One Martini backbone bead per residue (centre of mass of N, CA, C, O) as a GRO file, in nm:
protein
  310
    1MET     BB    1   1.488   0.922   3.371
    2GLU     BB    2   1.549   0.966   3.072
    3GLU     BB    3   1.553   0.668   3.008
    4HIS     BB    4   1.260   0.613   3.085
    5GLN     BB    5   1.134   0.803   2.870
    6LYS     BB    6   1.242   0.654   2.624
    7LYS     BB    7   1.081   0.397   2.681
    8GLN     BB    8   0.790   0.537   2.696
    9ASN     BB    9   0.894   0.742   2.432
   10PRO     BB   10   0.945   0.642   2.147
   11ASP     BB   11   1.077   0.661   1.830
   12LEU     BB   12   0.856   0.644   1.532
   13THR     BB   13   0.992   0.793   1.331
   14VAL     BB   14   0.996   0.855   0.963
   15GLN     BB   15   1.161   0.865   0.653
   16PHE     BB   16   0.992   0.971   0.339
   17ALA     BB   17   1.044   1.137   0.066
   18GLY     BB   18   1.090   1.407   0.259
   19HIS     BB   19   0.913   1.287   0.491
   20THR     BB   20   0.745   1.297   0.805
   21PHE     BB   21   0.648   1.024   1.020
   22LYS     BB   22   0.515   0.942   1.327
   23ASN     BB   23   0.478   0.649   1.182
   24PRO     BB   24   0.498   0.344   0.979
   25ILE     BB   25   0.172   0.329   0.967
   26THR     BB   26  -0.040   0.203   0.727
   27VAL     BB   27  -0.259   0.147   0.454
   28ALA     BB   28  -0.401  -0.060   0.215
   29SER     BB   29  -0.518  -0.031  -0.068
   30GLY     BB   30  -0.871  -0.120  -0.047
   31THR     BB   31  -0.900  -0.154   0.300
   32PHE     BB   32  -1.002   0.175   0.393
   33GLY     BB   33  -1.054   0.361   0.186
   34SER     BB   34  -1.061   0.701   0.344
   35GLY     BB   35  -1.174   0.646   0.653
   36ILE     BB   36  -1.483   0.692   0.696
   37GLU     BB   37  -1.569   0.419   0.826
   38TYR     BB   38  -1.323   0.385   1.035
   39SER     BB   39  -1.364   0.639   1.225
   40ARG     BB   40  -1.536   0.461   1.445
   41PHE     BB   41  -1.262   0.286   1.531
   42VAL     BB   42  -1.038   0.506   1.444
   43ASP     BB   43  -0.779   0.717   1.509
   44LEU     BB   44  -0.645   0.867   1.241
   45ASN     BB   45  -0.419   1.047   1.383
   46MET     BB   46  -0.241   0.777   1.461
   47LEU     BB   47  -0.149   0.757   1.192
   48GLY     BB   48   0.098   0.789   0.965
   49ALA     BB   49  -0.108   0.702   0.724
   50ILE     BB   50  -0.326   0.745   0.444
   51THR     BB   51  -0.439   0.500   0.209
   52THR     BB   52  -0.617   0.495  -0.056
   53LYS     BB   53  -0.819   0.421  -0.278
   54GLY     BB   54  -0.847   0.379  -0.587
   55VAL     BB   55  -0.815   0.635  -0.853
   56SER     BB   56  -0.978   0.768  -1.134
   57ASP     BB   57  -1.092   0.965  -1.392
   58LYS     BB   58  -1.317   0.764  -1.393
   59PRO     BB   59  -1.563   0.565  -1.337
   60TRP     BB   60  -1.570   0.239  -1.185
   61GLU     BB   61  -1.749  -0.070  -1.156
   62GLY     BB   62  -1.616  -0.330  -1.195
   63ASN     BB   63  -1.669  -0.643  -1.112
   64PRO     BB   64  -1.843  -0.908  -1.099
   65THR     BB   65  -2.035  -1.116  -0.929
   66PRO     BB   66  -1.848  -1.270  -0.742
   67ARG     BB   67  -1.542  -1.105  -0.551
   68VAL     BB   68  -1.538  -1.270  -0.276
   69THR     BB   69  -1.315  -1.487  -0.066
   70GLU     BB   70  -1.227  -1.729   0.142
   71THR     BB   71  -0.921  -1.845   0.295
   72PRO     BB   72  -0.661  -1.979   0.408
   73SER     BB   73  -0.528  -1.723   0.572
   74GLY     BB   74  -0.755  -1.548   0.392
   75MET     BB   75  -0.807  -1.381   0.068
   76MET     BB   76  -1.019  -1.313  -0.218
   77ASN     BB   77  -1.010  -1.071  -0.493
   78ALA     BB   78  -1.229  -0.894  -0.771
   79ILE     BB   79  -1.312  -0.595  -0.793
   80GLY     BB   80  -1.165  -0.382  -1.007
   81LEU     BB   81  -1.141  -0.080  -0.894
   82GLN     BB   82  -1.379   0.040  -0.771
   83ASN     BB   83  -1.489   0.378  -0.851
   84PRO     BB   84  -1.606   0.733  -0.871
   85GLY     BB   85  -1.372   0.911  -0.911
   86ILE     BB   86  -1.205   1.219  -0.895
   87ASP     BB   87  -1.439   1.412  -0.828
   88VAL     BB   88  -1.555   1.265  -0.578
   89PHE     BB   89  -1.291   1.248  -0.424
   90ILE     BB   90  -1.245   1.550  -0.383
   91GLU     BB   91  -1.528   1.624  -0.253
   92ARG     BB   92  -1.527   1.393  -0.036
   93ASP     BB   93  -1.253   1.265   0.074
   94LEU     BB   94  -1.068   1.518   0.106
   95LYS     BB   95  -1.267   1.666   0.272
   96PHE     BB   96  -1.270   1.478   0.509
   97LEU     BB   97  -0.951   1.476   0.571
   98GLU     BB   98  -0.920   1.773   0.670
   99ALA     BB   99  -0.986   1.700   0.983
  100TYR     BB  100  -0.698   1.562   0.973
  101ASP     BB  101  -0.366   1.473   1.114
  102VAL     BB  102  -0.287   1.317   0.815
  103PRO     BB  103  -0.131   1.173   0.585
  104VAL     BB  104  -0.182   1.154   0.221
  105ILE     BB  105  -0.213   0.855   0.011
  106VAL     BB  106  -0.268   0.832  -0.331
  107ASN     BB  107  -0.428   0.604  -0.524
  108ILE     BB  108  -0.360   0.513  -0.873
  109CYS     BB  109  -0.555   0.440  -1.163
  110GLY     BB  110  -0.533   0.263  -1.494
  111HIS     BB  111  -0.546   0.176  -1.850
  112SER     BB  112  -0.344   0.421  -1.898
  113THR     BB  113  -0.113   0.661  -1.899
  114GLU     BB  114  -0.320   0.894  -1.945
  115GLU     BB  115  -0.489   0.830  -1.693
  116TYR     BB  116  -0.271   0.867  -1.479
  117GLU     BB  117  -0.203   1.163  -1.556
  118ALA     BB  118  -0.476   1.291  -1.503
  119VAL     BB  119  -0.470   1.249  -1.192
  120VAL     BB  120  -0.208   1.369  -1.118
  121GLU     BB  121  -0.275   1.655  -1.214
  122ARG     BB  122  -0.523   1.695  -1.011
  123LEU     BB  123  -0.304   1.656  -0.746
  124ALA     BB  124  -0.031   1.817  -0.762
  125ASP     BB  125  -0.171   2.102  -0.603
  126ASP     BB  126  -0.273   1.940  -0.352
  127ASP     BB  127  -0.223   1.985  -0.013
  128ARG     BB  128  -0.374   1.716   0.094
  129VAL     BB  129  -0.146   1.578  -0.058
  130THR     BB  130   0.155   1.400  -0.012
  131MET     BB  131   0.123   1.123  -0.197
  132LEU     BB  132   0.179   0.905  -0.477
  133GLU     BB  133   0.018   0.594  -0.580
  134ILE     BB  134   0.101   0.366  -0.837
  135ASN     BB  135  -0.105   0.121  -0.987
  136VAL     BB  136   0.089  -0.162  -1.138
  137SER     BB  137  -0.065  -0.446  -0.978
  138CYS     BB  138  -0.341  -0.531  -1.070
  139PRO     BB  139  -0.506  -0.854  -1.138
  140ASN     BB  140  -0.834  -0.738  -1.208
  141VAL     BB  141  -0.754  -0.613  -1.485
  142LYS     BB  142  -0.748  -0.617  -1.840
  143GLN     BB  143  -0.612  -0.328  -1.837
  144GLY     BB  144  -0.339  -0.238  -1.735
  145ALA     BB  145  -0.157  -0.216  -1.456
  146ILE     BB  146  -0.007  -0.514  -1.464
  147GLN     BB  147   0.117  -0.452  -1.738
  148PHE     BB  148   0.324  -0.242  -1.624
  149GLY     BB  149   0.436  -0.434  -1.375
  150THR     BB  150   0.578  -0.674  -1.592
  151ASN     BB  151   0.730  -0.434  -1.753
  152PRO     BB  152   1.006  -0.260  -1.723
  153ASP     BB  153   0.982  -0.047  -1.952
  154MET     BB  154   0.692   0.042  -1.878
  155LEU     BB  155   0.753   0.123  -1.596
  156THR     BB  156   0.952   0.350  -1.656
  157GLU     BB  157   0.767   0.517  -1.823
  158VAL     BB  158   0.524   0.569  -1.631
  159THR     BB  159   0.689   0.689  -1.410
  160GLY     BB  160   0.802   0.937  -1.565
  161ARG     BB  161   0.523   1.056  -1.646
  162CYS     BB  162   0.421   1.098  -1.357
  163LYS     BB  163   0.653   1.262  -1.245
  164ALA     BB  164   0.618   1.502  -1.446
  165LYS     BB  165   0.310   1.564  -1.322
  166ALA     BB  166   0.370   1.593  -0.995
  167LYS     BB  167   0.601   1.773  -0.924
  168ASP     BB  168   0.648   1.765  -0.570
  169LYS     BB  169   0.532   1.492  -0.568
  170PRO     BB  170   0.563   1.192  -0.452
  171VAL     BB  171   0.644   0.876  -0.610
  172ILE     BB  172   0.478   0.564  -0.593
  173MET     BB  173   0.539   0.220  -0.679
  174LYS     BB  174   0.319  -0.047  -0.718
  175LEU     BB  175   0.400  -0.381  -0.681
  176THR     BB  176   0.425  -0.693  -0.817
  177PRO     BB  177   0.455  -1.054  -0.748
  178ASN     BB  178   0.403  -1.136  -1.070
  179VAL     BB  179   0.719  -1.212  -1.100
  180THR     BB  180   1.046  -1.310  -1.140
  181SER     BB  181   1.175  -1.004  -1.061
  182ILE     BB  182   1.161  -0.768  -0.816
  183ALA     BB  183   1.436  -0.618  -0.856
  184GLU     BB  184   1.388  -0.532  -1.152
  185MET     BB  185   1.136  -0.362  -1.093
  186ALA     BB  186   1.255  -0.173  -0.893
  187LYS     BB  187   1.476  -0.056  -1.093
  188ALA     BB  188   1.265   0.054  -1.303
  189ALA     BB  189   1.135   0.264  -1.114
  190GLU     BB  190   1.387   0.416  -1.050
  191ALA     BB  191   1.468   0.491  -1.343
  192GLY     BB  192   1.189   0.674  -1.363
  193GLY     BB  193   1.183   0.839  -1.071
  194ALA     BB  194   1.119   0.718  -0.813
  195ASP     BB  195   1.070   0.773  -0.455
  196GLY     BB  196   0.917   0.490  -0.439
  197ILE     BB  197   0.803   0.180  -0.304
  198SER     BB  198   0.543  -0.084  -0.319
  199LEU     BB  199   0.511  -0.398  -0.126
  200ILE     BB  200   0.263  -0.620  -0.194
  201ASN     BB  201   0.053  -0.733  -0.397
  202THR     BB  202  -0.137  -0.956  -0.507
  203LEU     BB  203  -0.188  -1.294  -0.566
  204THR     BB  204  -0.253  -1.494  -0.807
  205ALA     BB  205  -0.575  -1.675  -0.802
  206MET     BB  206  -0.782  -1.981  -0.724
  207LYS     BB  207  -1.132  -2.097  -0.694
  208ILE     BB  208  -1.319  -2.404  -0.655
  209ASP     BB  209  -1.634  -2.548  -0.680
  210ILE     BB  210  -1.693  -2.896  -0.661
  211TYR     BB  211  -2.019  -2.891  -0.657
  212LYS     BB  212  -2.077  -2.661  -0.875
  213ARG     BB  213  -1.860  -2.657  -1.089
  214GLU     BB  214  -1.713  -2.366  -1.024
  215PHE     BB  215  -1.623  -2.057  -0.993
  216VAL     BB  216  -1.620  -1.847  -0.734
  217LEU     BB  217  -1.529  -1.628  -0.924
  218ALA     BB  218  -1.629  -1.447  -1.192
  219ASN     BB  219  -1.316  -1.390  -1.279
  220LYS     BB  220  -1.172  -1.666  -1.164
  221THR     BB  221  -0.971  -1.466  -1.066
  222GLY     BB  222  -0.756  -1.346  -0.784
  223GLY     BB  223  -0.648  -1.182  -0.495
  224LEU     BB  224  -0.410  -1.275  -0.268
  225SER     BB  225  -0.447  -1.239   0.091
  226GLY     BB  226  -0.280  -1.231   0.385
  227PRO     BB  227  -0.100  -1.432   0.594
  228ALA     BB  228  -0.023  -1.641   0.361
  229ILE     BB  229   0.184  -1.407   0.217
  230HIS     BB  230   0.402  -1.292   0.408
  231PRO     BB  231   0.671  -1.454   0.340
  232VAL     BB  232   0.680  -1.344   0.051
  233ALA     BB  233   0.683  -1.039   0.117
  234VAL     BB  234   0.951  -1.036   0.278
  235ARG     BB  235   1.130  -1.132   0.052
  236MET     BB  236   1.063  -0.897  -0.151
  237VAL     BB  237   1.143  -0.663   0.031
  238TYR     BB  238   1.432  -0.743   0.049
  239GLU     BB  239   1.512  -0.751  -0.252
  240ALA     BB  240   1.424  -0.461  -0.329
  241SER     BB  241   1.573  -0.291  -0.106
  242HIS     BB  242   1.861  -0.409  -0.210
  243ALA     BB  243   1.830  -0.281  -0.524
  244VAL     BB  244   1.775   0.009  -0.396
  245ASN     BB  245   1.765   0.380  -0.306
  246ILE     BB  246   1.469   0.358  -0.218
  247PRO     BB  247   1.200   0.348  -0.053
  248VAL     BB  248   0.977   0.119   0.147
  249ILE     BB  249   0.661  -0.021   0.130
  250GLY     BB  250   0.540  -0.280   0.334
  251MET     BB  251   0.334  -0.568   0.229
  252GLY     BB  252   0.171  -0.857   0.341
  253GLY     BB  253   0.008  -1.009   0.597
  254VAL     BB  254  -0.030  -0.796   0.824
  255ALA     BB  255  -0.118  -0.888   1.190
  256SER     BB  256   0.135  -0.753   1.347
  257ALA     BB  257   0.397  -0.625   1.498
  258GLU     BB  258   0.589  -0.841   1.414
  259ASP     BB  259   0.535  -0.820   1.114
  260ALA     BB  260   0.626  -0.519   1.089
  261ILE     BB  261   0.917  -0.562   1.190
  262GLU     BB  262   1.005  -0.758   0.976
  263MET     BB  263   0.979  -0.568   0.740
  264MET     BB  264   1.185  -0.358   0.847
  265MET     BB  265   1.429  -0.557   0.860
  266ALA     BB  266   1.404  -0.611   0.545
  267GLY     BB  267   1.356  -0.277   0.440
  268ALA     BB  268   1.125  -0.115   0.555
  269THR     BB  269   0.994   0.205   0.637
  270MET     BB  270   0.708   0.113   0.576
  271VAL     BB  271   0.372  -0.014   0.678
  272ALA     BB  272   0.098  -0.203   0.542
  273VAL     BB  273  -0.246  -0.263   0.617
  274GLY     BB  274  -0.492  -0.482   0.514
  275MET     BB  275  -0.706  -0.736   0.555
  276MET     BB  276  -0.730  -0.698   0.875
  277ASN     BB  277  -0.936  -0.466   0.867
  278PHE     BB  278  -1.190  -0.650   0.820
  279THR     BB  279  -1.166  -0.818   1.104
  280GLU     BB  280  -0.981  -0.565   1.244
  281PRO     BB  281  -1.037  -0.231   1.257
  282ASP     BB  282  -0.799  -0.185   1.504
  283ILE     BB  283  -0.514  -0.296   1.419
  284THR     BB  284  -0.328  -0.053   1.379
  285ILE     BB  285  -0.316   0.044   1.671
  286ARG     BB  286  -0.213  -0.229   1.791
  287ILE     BB  287   0.054  -0.219   1.628
  288ILE     BB  288   0.168   0.041   1.745
  289GLU     BB  289   0.164  -0.054   2.040
  290GLY     BB  290   0.346  -0.308   1.981
  291ILE     BB  291   0.599  -0.145   1.896
  292LYS     BB  292   0.636  -0.003   2.159
  293ALA     BB  293   0.675  -0.254   2.336
  294TYR     BB  294   0.917  -0.370   2.187
  295MET     BB  295   1.105  -0.127   2.239
  296ALA     BB  296   1.103  -0.143   2.542
  297ASP     BB  297   1.200  -0.453   2.566
  298THR     BB  298   1.473  -0.386   2.368
  299GLY     BB  299   1.590  -0.083   2.376
  300THR     BB  300   1.444   0.089   2.152
  301GLU     BB  301   1.450   0.427   2.051
  302ARG     BB  302   1.454   0.382   1.726
  303ILE     BB  303   1.285   0.253   1.456
  304SER     BB  304   1.494   0.323   1.231
  305ASP     BB  305   1.725   0.118   1.326
  306ILE     BB  306   1.579  -0.147   1.188
  307ILE     BB  307   1.614  -0.068   0.899
  308GLY     BB  308   1.774  -0.309   0.724
  309MET     BB  309   1.946  -0.495   0.943
  310LEU     BB  310   1.975  -0.769   0.741
   0.00000   0.00000   0.00000
């Protein structure tokens, strides 16, 4: 009887940066807002965590349109981190999330280290925020972001400065795949005091309309996401997780429970679902249920047992 209950109620909890999460599934920043729109389709309380869209110290307009296009097995975007700024985020988004029993990971963006620090300071004492994710990896802004994420010395510095302002809030550094060595960048974040890392952000890409003879995106380049990048993401999660002693949130083309489990076997403690939220709004819940089914089928009692098993 006890064995049957274990199979019916497998242990999905994971430990990340001193916090316990009910399951390993969160969402990728920029694909779920703060859950306001998705709450019509998803019971937010069922998620391991909600990771918000990037927020800056002042409102950002983002890039000119068109800034989204489909690609084979994916999409490209050049939104440019459009957001209403920290004041609106605190009054609207965090206020909304108060009604839910789900940890909140706030993604932070900036053009400079000082801009990152300003947002970190605003959230350091907010009990509604569980962890901070510092976006040093967006390929669609002209300054900041990816500039920090491709230079190991700058990454270490911005990590340390954000960590110093964060007080007891864990700091996760979101890494870009657009580098020669993801292991080197993971080590740079760890050296700066990061409590965890998340990867991968989008791959820089381009699409041309051969009949209009012009770039499809106004920004010329955009970030490629979706199932097309999943094998690249798995490889980088494996390399990064084996280079550091801090936990990893794996993301990049996760479209099924199998994809999420693959990420965890490669070394991810948690997994973020991104582009698929746009096409299948309830995908996160189906992935959680799929993980439960996999555990029952394979006799896996604790999901944590598969983390980094390869």
